[in-house]
C-alpha positions, 0 to 999 in steps of 0.5 A: 500500500503506497501513500501519496509522496512516499517512496516505495523503497523507504517508509517514512518515520511516521510509517515506521512508527505505525508499523512499530505499533502493530508489531508490538501489538502482535508480539513481533520482536524482530520487526519492533527492532528493526522499526526502532533502528529505522527511527532511530537512523531517521532521527540521527539524519542516517540512512537506515540499513537495507535489511531493516528496510526490508523488514518493515517492507515486508510487514504488510505484504 
């Protein structure tokens, strides 16, 4: 599901927060950890790891 103005390859920090909430509710620790790393990288202005982005992209897929 793509949102207007968002790159398909890199979910926004807001998307990462949404996935974090859902993953936390489901007890999906791997996805929770990946979301936290993506959010931290975004806050630092860094590029998140590709492996973490794959986890986020696959969460709803």
